[in-house]
TORMAR-815844 format. One record per residue (C-alpha): residue number from 0; residue in one letter; x, y, z. Coordinates in Angstrom, 3 decimals, padded with zeros to 6 digits. Each point is the difference from the previous one (the first is absolute). Layout:
N
r torgu: NUM | romar: A | x: X | y: Y | z: Z
...
***
This chain:
309
r torgu: 0 | romar: M | x: -081.912 | y: 031.074 | z: -062.752
r torgu: 1 | romar: Q | x: 000.474 | y: -002.534 | z: 002.736
r torgu: 2 | romar: S | x: -002.656 | y: -002.332 | z: 001.224
r torgu: 3 | romar: T | x: -000.563 | y: -001.505 | z: 003.385
r torgu: 4 | romar: G | x: 000.906 | y: -003.578 | z: 000.725
r torgu: 5 | romar: N | x: -003.377 | y: -001.344 | z: -001.247
r torgu: 6 | romar: G | x: 000.191 | y: 001.902 | z: -003.345
r torgu: 7 | romar: R | x: -002.481 | y: 002.596 | z: 000.996
r torgu: 8 | romar: L | x: 000.544 | y: 003.742 | z: -000.165
r torgu: 9 | romar: P | x: -000.010 | y: 001.965 | z: 003.191
r torgu: 10 | romar: A | x: -003.332 | y: 001.216 | z: 001.196
r torgu: 11 | romar: R | x: 000.814 | y: 003.680 | z: -000.604
r torgu: 12 | romar: R | x: 000.926 | y: -000.640 | z: -003.600
r torgu: 13 | romar: R | x: -003.003 | y: -002.251 | z: -000.615
r torgu: 14 | romar: S | x: -002.306 | y: 002.719 | z: 001.300
r torgu: 15 | romar: R | x: 001.553 | y: 002.527 | z: -002.279
r torgu: 16 | romar: R | x: -000.439 | y: -002.280 | z: -003.068
r torgu: 17 | romar: T | x: -003.527 | y: -000.773 | z: 000.955
r torgu: 18 | romar: T | x: -000.803 | y: 003.685 | z: 000.290
r torgu: 19 | romar: Q | x: 001.627 | y: 000.684 | z: -003.289
r torgu: 20 | romar: G | x: -002.026 | y: -002.802 | z: -001.591
r torgu: 21 | romar: L | x: -003.186 | y: 001.377 | z: 001.382
r torgu: 22 | romar: R | x: 000.884 | y: 003.442 | z: -001.265
r torgu: 23 | romar: R | x: 000.684 | y: -001.390 | z: -003.455
r torgu: 24 | romar: A | x: -003.227 | y: -001.926 | z: 000.018
r torgu: 25 | romar: G | x: -002.402 | y: 002.632 | z: 001.114
r torgu: 26 | romar: G | x: 002.055 | y: 003.072 | z: 000.720
r torgu: 27 | romar: Q | x: -000.851 | y: -000.179 | z: 003.791
r torgu: 28 | romar: P | x: 001.095 | y: -002.357 | z: 002.770
r torgu: 29 | romar: A | x: -002.368 | y: -002.506 | z: 001.313
r torgu: 30 | romar: A | x: -001.869 | y: 000.826 | z: 003.154
r torgu: 31 | romar: G | x: 001.911 | y: -000.895 | z: 003.200
r torgu: 32 | romar: S | x: 003.327 | y: -000.425 | z: -001.782
r torgu: 33 | romar: S | x: 001.607 | y: 003.021 | z: 001.711
r torgu: 34 | romar: D | x: -000.887 | y: -001.286 | z: 003.434
r torgu: 35 | romar: R | x: 001.654 | y: -003.310 | z: -000.686
r torgu: 36 | romar: S | x: 003.142 | y: 001.787 | z: -001.222
r torgu: 37 | romar: R | x: 000.158 | y: 002.049 | z: 003.162
r torgu: 38 | romar: W | x: -000.358 | y: -003.095 | z: 002.181
r torgu: 39 | romar: N | x: 002.728 | y: -001.735 | z: -001.977
r torgu: 40 | romar: D | x: 002.339 | y: 002.884 | z: 000.693
r torgu: 41 | romar: I | x: -000.817 | y: -000.154 | z: 003.718
r torgu: 42 | romar: Y | x: 000.584 | y: -003.778 | z: 000.143
r torgu: 43 | romar: T | x: 003.290 | y: 000.355 | z: -001.849
r torgu: 44 | romar: S | x: 001.274 | y: 002.700 | z: 002.363
r torgu: 45 | romar: G | x: -001.093 | y: -002.054 | z: 003.051
r torgu: 46 | romar: A | x: 001.809 | y: -003.068 | z: -001.330
r torgu: 47 | romar: V | x: 003.187 | y: 001.982 | z: -000.425
r torgu: 48 | romar: I | x: -000.254 | y: 001.415 | z: 003.523
r torgu: 49 | romar: L | x: -000.738 | y: -003.444 | z: 001.461
r torgu: 50 | romar: A | x: 002.961 | y: -001.482 | z: -001.814
r torgu: 51 | romar: G | x: 002.242 | y: 002.759 | z: 001.426
r torgu: 52 | romar: V | x: -001.296 | y: -000.663 | z: 003.520
r torgu: 53 | romar: I | x: 000.690 | y: -003.723 | z: -000.376
r torgu: 54 | romar: V | x: 003.531 | y: 000.745 | z: -001.212
r torgu: 55 | romar: V | x: 000.669 | y: 002.297 | z: 003.000
r torgu: 56 | romar: I | x: -001.341 | y: -002.580 | z: 002.473
r torgu: 57 | romar: G | x: 002.078 | y: -002.753 | z: -001.576
r torgu: 58 | romar: F | x: 003.168 | y: 002.097 | z: 000.108
r torgu: 59 | romar: G | x: -000.629 | y: 000.842 | z: 003.686
r torgu: 60 | romar: F | x: -000.479 | y: -003.693 | z: 000.802
r torgu: 61 | romar: V | x: 003.274 | y: -000.951 | z: -001.679
r torgu: 62 | romar: A | x: 001.884 | y: 002.811 | z: 001.751
r torgu: 63 | romar: S | x: -001.444 | y: -001.041 | z: 003.353
r torgu: 64 | romar: R | x: 001.191 | y: -003.586 | z: -000.440
r torgu: 65 | romar: A | x: 003.456 | y: 001.207 | z: -000.978
r torgu: 66 | romar: I | x: 000.266 | y: 002.217 | z: 003.068
r torgu: 67 | romar: N | x: -001.215 | y: -002.670 | z: 002.423
r torgu: 68 | romar: G | x: 002.390 | y: -002.609 | z: -001.408
r torgu: 69 | romar: D | x: -002.804 | y: -002.411 | z: -001.058
r torgu: 70 | romar: D | x: 001.235 | y: -000.150 | z: -003.544
r torgu: 71 | romar: D | x: 003.677 | y: -000.975 | z: -000.273
r torgu: 72 | romar: A | x: 000.028 | y: 000.949 | z: -003.639
r torgu: 73 | romar: G | x: -000.951 | y: 003.569 | z: 000.846
r torgu: 74 | romar: Q | x: 002.810 | y: 000.544 | z: 002.500
r torgu: 75 | romar: L | x: 002.925 | y: 002.139 | z: -000.993
r torgu: 76 | romar: P | x: 003.298 | y: -001.909 | z: -000.199
r torgu: 77 | romar: E | x: 002.228 | y: 000.461 | z: 003.029
r torgu: 78 | romar: P | x: 003.374 | y: 001.604 | z: -000.527
r torgu: 79 | romar: P | x: 002.919 | y: -002.441 | z: -000.119
r torgu: 80 | romar: P | x: 001.965 | y: -000.486 | z: 003.260
r torgu: 81 | romar: P | x: 003.154 | y: 002.054 | z: 000.428
r torgu: 82 | romar: A | x: 003.263 | y: -001.521 | z: -001.046
r torgu: 83 | romar: A | x: 001.820 | y: -002.061 | z: 002.622
r torgu: 84 | romar: L | x: 002.661 | y: 001.807 | z: 002.002
r torgu: 85 | romar: G | x: 003.185 | y: -002.010 | z: 000.158
r torgu: 86 | romar: N | x: -000.778 | y: -003.568 | z: 001.086
r torgu: 87 | romar: A | x: -003.242 | y: 000.989 | z: 001.713
r torgu: 88 | romar: T | x: -003.217 | y: -000.995 | z: -001.710
r torgu: 89 | romar: T | x: -003.386 | y: 001.651 | z: 000.162
r torgu: 90 | romar: P | x: -003.118 | y: -001.937 | z: 001.024
r torgu: 91 | romar: P | x: -002.408 | y: -001.147 | z: -002.721
r torgu: 92 | romar: A | x: -002.400 | y: 002.670 | z: -001.255
r torgu: 93 | romar: D | x: -003.025 | y: -002.081 | z: 000.930
r torgu: 94 | romar: Q | x: 001.097 | y: -000.471 | z: 003.598
r torgu: 95 | romar: G | x: -002.508 | y: 001.641 | z: 002.263
r torgu: 96 | romar: A | x: 000.853 | y: 002.202 | z: 002.946
r torgu: 97 | romar: I | x: 000.761 | y: -001.854 | z: 003.209
r torgu: 98 | romar: E | x: -002.346 | y: 001.092 | z: 002.696
r torgu: 99 | romar: L | x: 001.788 | y: 001.050 | z: 003.188
r torgu: 100 | romar: G | x: -001.946 | y: -000.885 | z: 003.088
r torgu: 101 | romar: S | x: 000.213 | y: 001.879 | z: 003.261
r torgu: 102 | romar: P | x: 002.970 | y: -001.082 | z: 002.133
r torgu: 103 | romar: T | x: -000.801 | y: -002.617 | z: 002.601
r torgu: 104 | romar: P | x: 001.712 | y: 000.636 | z: 003.365
r torgu: 105 | romar: T | x: 002.326 | y: -002.790 | z: 001.007
r torgu: 106 | romar: P | x: 000.457 | y: -001.009 | z: 003.629
r torgu: 107 | romar: S | x: 002.970 | y: 001.687 | z: 001.604
r torgu: 108 | romar: S | x: 002.922 | y: -002.203 | z: 000.775
r torgu: 109 | romar: S | x: 003.321 | y: 000.569 | z: 001.655
r torgu: 110 | romar: P | x: 002.747 | y: 000.780 | z: -002.508
r torgu: 111 | romar: T | x: 002.278 | y: -002.866 | z: -000.848
r torgu: 112 | romar: P | x: 003.539 | y: 000.953 | z: 000.995
r torgu: 113 | romar: S | x: 002.280 | y: 000.059 | z: -002.961
r torgu: 114 | romar: P | x: 003.253 | y: -001.894 | z: 000.348
r torgu: 115 | romar: S | x: 002.645 | y: 002.240 | z: 001.426
r torgu: 116 | romar: K | x: 002.728 | y: 000.979 | z: -002.337
r torgu: 117 | romar: S | x: 003.412 | y: -001.207 | z: 000.843
r torgu: 118 | romar: T | x: 001.913 | y: 002.781 | z: 001.670
r torgu: 119 | romar: S | x: 003.565 | y: 000.099 | z: 001.075
r torgu: 120 | romar: R | x: 000.497 | y: -000.435 | z: 003.713
r torgu: 121 | romar: P | x: 001.411 | y: 002.942 | z: 001.919
r torgu: 122 | romar: A | x: 003.693 | y: -000.176 | z: 000.617
r torgu: 123 | romar: P | x: 000.839 | y: -001.318 | z: 003.470
r torgu: 124 | romar: P | x: 001.422 | y: 002.532 | z: 002.445
r torgu: 125 | romar: P | x: 003.777 | y: 000.193 | z: 000.080
r torgu: 126 | romar: D | x: 001.749 | y: -002.424 | z: 002.331
r torgu: 127 | romar: Q | x: 000.981 | y: 001.852 | z: 003.172
r torgu: 128 | romar: G | x: 001.769 | y: -002.884 | z: 001.655
r torgu: 129 | romar: A | x: -000.895 | y: -001.489 | z: 003.377
r torgu: 130 | romar: I | x: 001.337 | y: -000.039 | z: 003.553
r torgu: 131 | romar: R | x: -001.257 | y: -001.970 | z: 003.008
r torgu: 132 | romar: I | x: 001.412 | y: 000.249 | z: 003.541
r torgu: 133 | romar: E | x: -000.608 | y: -002.573 | z: 002.718
r torgu: 134 | romar: T | x: 001.132 | y: 000.503 | z: 003.605
r torgu: 135 | romar: G | x: 001.255 | y: -002.972 | z: 002.070
r torgu: 136 | romar: S | x: 002.130 | y: -000.940 | z: 002.952
r torgu: 137 | romar: V | x: 003.688 | y: -000.877 | z: -000.233
r torgu: 138 | romar: P | x: 001.077 | y: -003.623 | z: 000.658
r torgu: 139 | romar: S | x: 002.544 | y: -000.574 | z: 002.780
r torgu: 140 | romar: T | x: 002.671 | y: -000.763 | z: -002.609
r torgu: 141 | romar: V | x: -000.022 | y: 001.203 | z: -003.589
r torgu: 142 | romar: T | x: 002.344 | y: -001.663 | z: -002.513
r torgu: 143 | romar: L | x: 000.453 | y: 002.709 | z: -002.611
r torgu: 144 | romar: S | x: 001.851 | y: -002.138 | z: -002.576
r torgu: 145 | romar: S | x: -002.949 | y: -002.456 | z: -000.098
r torgu: 146 | romar: Q | x: -002.650 | y: 002.671 | z: -000.526
r torgu: 147 | romar: G | x: 001.808 | y: 002.292 | z: -002.414
r torgu: 148 | romar: T | x: 000.355 | y: -002.180 | z: -003.090
r torgu: 149 | romar: R | x: 000.799 | y: 003.112 | z: -002.070
r torgu: 150 | romar: D | x: 001.712 | y: 002.273 | z: 002.565
r torgu: 151 | romar: W | x: 000.131 | y: 000.737 | z: 003.714
r torgu: 152 | romar: V | x: 001.617 | y: 002.620 | z: 002.279
r torgu: 153 | romar: H | x: 000.608 | y: 000.559 | z: 003.722
r torgu: 154 | romar: W | x: 000.938 | y: 003.275 | z: 001.765
r torgu: 155 | romar: G | x: 002.351 | y: 000.694 | z: 002.944
r torgu: 156 | romar: Q | x: 001.984 | y: -003.194 | z: 000.582
r torgu: 157 | romar: E | x: 003.379 | y: 001.786 | z: -000.149
r torgu: 158 | romar: G | x: -000.958 | y: 003.612 | z: 000.697
r torgu: 159 | romar: T | x: -002.410 | y: 002.914 | z: -000.534
r torgu: 160 | romar: F | x: 000.495 | y: 000.087 | z: -003.779
r torgu: 161 | romar: A | x: 000.723 | y: -003.697 | z: -000.441
r torgu: 162 | romar: L | x: -002.090 | y: -001.960 | z: -002.528
r torgu: 163 | romar: E | x: 000.246 | y: -003.804 | z: -000.367
r torgu: 164 | romar: R | x: -001.521 | y: -001.407 | z: -003.187
r torgu: 165 | romar: D | x: -000.343 | y: -002.971 | z: -002.333
r torgu: 166 | romar: R | x: 003.256 | y: -000.532 | z: -001.830
r torgu: 167 | romar: D | x: -001.873 | y: -001.005 | z: -003.192
r torgu: 168 | romar: G | x: -002.973 | y: 002.358 | z: 000.371
r torgu: 169 | romar: G | x: 001.240 | y: 002.542 | z: -002.536
r torgu: 170 | romar: F | x: -000.893 | y: 002.935 | z: 002.269
r torgu: 171 | romar: A | x: -003.687 | y: -000.326 | z: -000.778
r torgu: 172 | romar: I | x: -000.941 | y: 001.471 | z: 003.415
r torgu: 173 | romar: L | x: 001.564 | y: 003.423 | z: 000.534
r torgu: 174 | romar: E | x: -000.152 | y: 002.534 | z: 002.816
r torgu: 175 | romar: G | x: -000.183 | y: 003.686 | z: -000.828
r torgu: 176 | romar: T | x: 002.244 | y: 002.719 | z: 001.340
r torgu: 177 | romar: P | x: 000.311 | y: -000.372 | z: 003.789
r torgu: 178 | romar: S | x: -001.461 | y: 002.779 | z: 002.132
r torgu: 179 | romar: A | x: 000.925 | y: 001.168 | z: 003.498
r torgu: 180 | romar: P | x: -000.426 | y: -000.849 | z: 002.723
r torgu: 181 | romar: R | x: 000.873 | y: -003.669 | z: -000.546
r torgu: 182 | romar: F | x: 000.903 | y: -002.529 | z: 002.671
r torgu: 183 | romar: R | x: 000.896 | y: -003.663 | z: 000.265
r torgu: 184 | romar: H | x: -002.138 | y: -001.992 | z: 002.425
r torgu: 185 | romar: A | x: -000.244 | y: -003.561 | z: 001.415
r torgu: 186 | romar: L | x: -003.582 | y: 000.247 | z: 001.338
r torgu: 187 | romar: S | x: -001.759 | y: -002.531 | z: -002.273
r torgu: 188 | romar: P | x: -001.668 | y: -002.904 | z: 001.847
r torgu: 189 | romar: Q | x: 000.468 | y: -002.144 | z: -003.175
r torgu: 190 | romar: R | x: 003.193 | y: -001.256 | z: -001.641
r torgu: 191 | romar: F | x: 001.083 | y: 000.213 | z: -003.636
r torgu: 192 | romar: A | x: 002.248 | y: -002.661 | z: -001.559
r torgu: 193 | romar: W | x: 001.464 | y: -000.552 | z: -003.491
r torgu: 194 | romar: T | x: 002.567 | y: -001.730 | z: -002.141
r torgu: 195 | romar: G | x: 001.715 | y: 001.077 | z: -003.244
r torgu: 196 | romar: G | x: 000.176 | y: 003.606 | z: 001.113
r torgu: 197 | romar: D | x: 002.394 | y: 002.867 | z: -000.645
r torgu: 198 | romar: P | x: 001.967 | y: 001.511 | z: 001.688
r torgu: 199 | romar: V | x: -001.129 | y: -002.289 | z: 002.860
r torgu: 200 | romar: A | x: -000.167 | y: -003.486 | z: -001.472
r torgu: 201 | romar: S | x: -002.427 | y: -001.476 | z: 002.594
r torgu: 202 | romar: S | x: -001.690 | y: 000.548 | z: 003.342
r torgu: 203 | romar: D | x: -001.703 | y: -002.378 | z: 002.427
r torgu: 204 | romar: G | x: -002.332 | y: 002.796 | z: 001.089
r torgu: 205 | romar: T | x: 000.394 | y: 003.628 | z: 000.949
r torgu: 206 | romar: T | x: -002.350 | y: 002.468 | z: 001.741
r torgu: 207 | romar: T | x: 001.658 | y: 003.067 | z: -001.477
r torgu: 208 | romar: G | x: -001.372 | y: 002.675 | z: -002.324
r torgu: 209 | romar: I | x: -000.085 | y: 003.799 | z: -000.555
r torgu: 210 | romar: R | x: -002.402 | y: 002.638 | z: 001.252
r torgu: 211 | romar: T | x: -000.777 | y: 003.739 | z: -000.043
r torgu: 212 | romar: C | x: -002.052 | y: 002.384 | z: 002.144
r torgu: 213 | romar: G | x: -002.061 | y: 003.143 | z: -000.388
r torgu: 214 | romar: A | x: -003.038 | y: 000.638 | z: -002.220
r torgu: 215 | romar: G | x: 000.792 | y: 000.026 | z: -003.713
r torgu: 216 | romar: N | x: 003.185 | y: -002.071 | z: 000.208
r torgu: 217 | romar: G | x: 000.181 | y: -003.475 | z: -001.494
r torgu: 218 | romar: F | x: 001.288 | y: -002.227 | z: -002.833
r torgu: 219 | romar: T | x: -000.603 | y: -000.535 | z: -003.718
r torgu: 220 | romar: I | x: 000.295 | y: -003.270 | z: -001.954
r torgu: 221 | romar: T | x: -000.496 | y: -001.002 | z: -003.651
r torgu: 222 | romar: A | x: -000.482 | y: -003.357 | z: -001.725
r torgu: 223 | romar: P | x: -000.531 | y: -001.000 | z: -003.652
r torgu: 224 | romar: A | x: -003.585 | y: -000.279 | z: -001.344
r torgu: 225 | romar: G | x: -001.449 | y: -001.398 | z: -003.205
r torgu: 226 | romar: T | x: -003.068 | y: -001.593 | z: -001.525
r torgu: 227 | romar: Q | x: 000.538 | y: -003.183 | z: 002.043
r torgu: 228 | romar: T | x: -001.179 | y: -000.028 | z: 003.613
r torgu: 229 | romar: R | x: 002.777 | y: 000.176 | z: 002.583
r torgu: 230 | romar: T | x: 000.139 | y: -000.222 | z: 003.794
r torgu: 231 | romar: L | x: 002.123 | y: 002.080 | z: 002.319
r torgu: 232 | romar: R | x: 000.087 | y: -000.619 | z: 003.781
r torgu: 233 | romar: L | x: 001.086 | y: 002.927 | z: 002.180
r torgu: 234 | romar: Y | x: 000.941 | y: -000.448 | z: 003.676
r torgu: 235 | romar: V | x: -000.395 | y: 003.223 | z: 001.998
r torgu: 236 | romar: G | x: -000.468 | y: 001.296 | z: 003.563
r torgu: 237 | romar: V | x: -001.079 | y: 003.111 | z: 001.943
r torgu: 238 | romar: V | x: 000.882 | y: 001.423 | z: 003.422
r torgu: 239 | romar: S | x: -002.045 | y: 002.766 | z: 001.733
r torgu: 240 | romar: G | x: -001.480 | y: 001.143 | z: -003.256
r torgu: 241 | romar: R | x: -002.258 | y: -000.630 | z: -002.969
r torgu: 242 | romar: G | x: 001.489 | y: -001.085 | z: -003.307
r torgu: 243 | romar: R | x: -001.597 | y: 000.203 | z: -003.433
r torgu: 244 | romar: L | x: 000.902 | y: -002.189 | z: -002.978
r torgu: 245 | romar: E | x: -000.814 | y: 001.439 | z: -003.452
r torgu: 246 | romar: A | x: 000.320 | y: -002.186 | z: -003.130
r torgu: 247 | romar: S | x: -000.326 | y: 001.168 | z: -003.630
r torgu: 248 | romar: L | x: 001.098 | y: -000.889 | z: -003.541
r torgu: 249 | romar: T | x: 002.014 | y: 002.153 | z: -002.385
r torgu: 250 | romar: A | x: -002.367 | y: -001.159 | z: -002.808
r torgu: 251 | romar: G | x: -003.735 | y: 000.156 | z: 000.466
r torgu: 252 | romar: N | x: -001.599 | y: 001.560 | z: 003.048
r torgu: 253 | romar: A | x: -000.528 | y: -002.931 | z: 002.380
r torgu: 254 | romar: S | x: 000.895 | y: 000.849 | z: 003.600
r torgu: 255 | romar: R | x: -000.644 | y: -001.267 | z: 003.536
r torgu: 256 | romar: S | x: 000.878 | y: 001.046 | z: 003.551
r torgu: 257 | romar: V | x: -000.171 | y: -001.463 | z: 003.516
r torgu: 258 | romar: T | x: 000.970 | y: 001.210 | z: 003.491
r torgu: 259 | romar: L | x: 001.540 | y: -001.595 | z: 003.070
r torgu: 260 | romar: E | x: -000.100 | y: 001.609 | z: 003.455
r torgu: 261 | romar: Q | x: 001.749 | y: -000.612 | z: 003.368
r torgu: 262 | romar: R | x: -000.446 | y: 002.651 | z: 002.744
r torgu: 263 | romar: D | x: 002.417 | y: -001.257 | z: 002.669
r torgu: 264 | romar: G | x: 003.738 | y: -000.693 | z: -000.155
r torgu: 265 | romar: D | x: -000.363 | y: -003.690 | z: -000.938
r torgu: 266 | romar: F | x: 001.053 | y: -001.181 | z: -003.451
r torgu: 267 | romar: R | x: -002.900 | y: -001.195 | z: -002.158
r torgu: 268 | romar: S | x: 000.825 | y: -001.975 | z: -003.172
r torgu: 269 | romar: A | x: -002.165 | y: -000.794 | z: -003.012
r torgu: 270 | romar: L | x: 000.126 | y: -001.740 | z: -003.382
r torgu: 271 | romar: Y | x: -001.420 | y: 001.739 | z: -003.060
r torgu: 272 | romar: T | x: -000.557 | y: -002.290 | z: -003.003
r torgu: 273 | romar: L | x: -000.390 | y: 001.992 | z: -003.225
r torgu: 274 | romar: T | x: -001.382 | y: -001.723 | z: -003.123
r torgu: 275 | romar: Y | x: 000.277 | y: 002.285 | z: -003.014
r torgu: 276 | romar: R | x: -000.031 | y: 000.254 | z: -003.798
r torgu: 277 | romar: A | x: 000.736 | y: 002.883 | z: -002.390
r torgu: 278 | romar: P | x: -001.406 | y: 000.650 | z: -003.516
r torgu: 279 | romar: K | x: 003.561 | y: -000.077 | z: -001.343
r torgu: 280 | romar: T | x: 003.582 | y: -000.087 | z: 001.227
r torgu: 281 | romar: A | x: 000.151 | y: 002.368 | z: 002.964
r torgu: 282 | romar: K | x: 000.985 | y: 000.340 | z: 003.654
r torgu: 283 | romar: L | x: -001.779 | y: -000.608 | z: 003.288
r torgu: 284 | romar: Q | x: 000.638 | y: 002.944 | z: 002.343
r torgu: 285 | romar: L | x: -000.280 | y: -000.333 | z: 003.803
r torgu: 286 | romar: K | x: 000.104 | y: 002.738 | z: 002.621
r torgu: 287 | romar: W | x: 000.128 | y: -001.036 | z: 003.654
r torgu: 288 | romar: V | x: -000.131 | y: 003.206 | z: 002.049
r torgu: 289 | romar: T | x: -000.790 | y: 001.186 | z: 003.520
r torgu: 290 | romar: Q | x: -003.445 | y: 001.570 | z: -000.160
r torgu: 291 | romar: A | x: -000.059 | y: 000.916 | z: 003.724
r torgu: 292 | romar: A | x: 002.404 | y: -000.358 | z: 002.981
r torgu: 293 | romar: F | x: -001.262 | y: -000.426 | z: 003.586
r torgu: 294 | romar: G | x: 001.634 | y: 000.845 | z: 003.355
r torgu: 295 | romar: D | x: 003.213 | y: 001.784 | z: 000.741
r torgu: 296 | romar: G | x: 002.280 | y: -002.678 | z: -001.439
r torgu: 297 | romar: C | x: 001.057 | y: -000.791 | z: -003.563
r torgu: 298 | romar: G | x: -003.160 | y: -001.455 | z: -001.423
r torgu: 299 | romar: G | x: -000.065 | y: -001.204 | z: -003.569
r torgu: 300 | romar: V | x: 000.112 | y: -002.845 | z: -002.500
r torgu: 301 | romar: A | x: 002.541 | y: -002.851 | z: -000.438
r torgu: 302 | romar: L | x: 001.095 | y: -002.039 | z: -003.043
r torgu: 303 | romar: E | x: 001.341 | y: -003.568 | z: 000.216
r torgu: 304 | romar: A | x: -000.229 | y: -002.147 | z: -003.186
r torgu: 305 | romar: A | x: -001.727 | y: -000.544 | z: -003.353
r torgu: 306 | romar: T | x: -000.358 | y: -002.917 | z: -002.454
r torgu: 307 | romar: L | x: -001.122 | y: -000.149 | z: -003.667
r torgu: 308 | romar: R | x: -001.369 | y: -002.904 | z: -002.022
***
């Protein structure tokens, strides 16, 4: 039989022993003893119920603190952070969430141009060569051997198909196939002189040349061309007609043309100075033709001399 902490028996058991003692003593319980036993039972049951209520309230209080996070000891342990992936590390477990504020509009500004990437420049257009023609008057006397440092030629000194040229010129200036009609003339108001020629070695000055008549008839001439600029001087004339000079290169597509006109029967002379250059070794081609003939006579173009330097 257990006793309470102060060595006394519980109330229920004491009541029972008291009743038994009374019964032994007189055979009947003392008056009022049953009422006290009943009240003891009621007090005992109430104490048990009160203790249960206190336990429930205390448990609810502890659970509430654990839920609200007031008691660190009552919190459940957080799961360990996941293993690192590769060289990346995970943030500490106790790092709180970073609060993201609402975006703040920034003032608009013009975009900063990014430095342009280096790009290859487009290839330059192919060289087409160049030709320039200047028209001038003919001096009273033209010394061909002084002007033509590379080559020179003169037409008509000895006859209709005669050609006097620089002995050391190497045939740089060439006339194409002659066309009919073709005549020798001595109508030039200027004179042409030379030295070191062939087949005529020299001349103090001649007014001769060759001519043609009728639309479409004329002369063709060629001269060497290259990447260096060269100058060719062409001495021509026209009688009762309009002549047209066309110049082009056999390499590239540079070309030029000019016209010279004389409506009456007088002889009109002119100097054409051609400055030209080709994209590579080529030829300069000249066509001096009668574009129109006037009157009833033999109107057309005339050819006298040419120099190259």
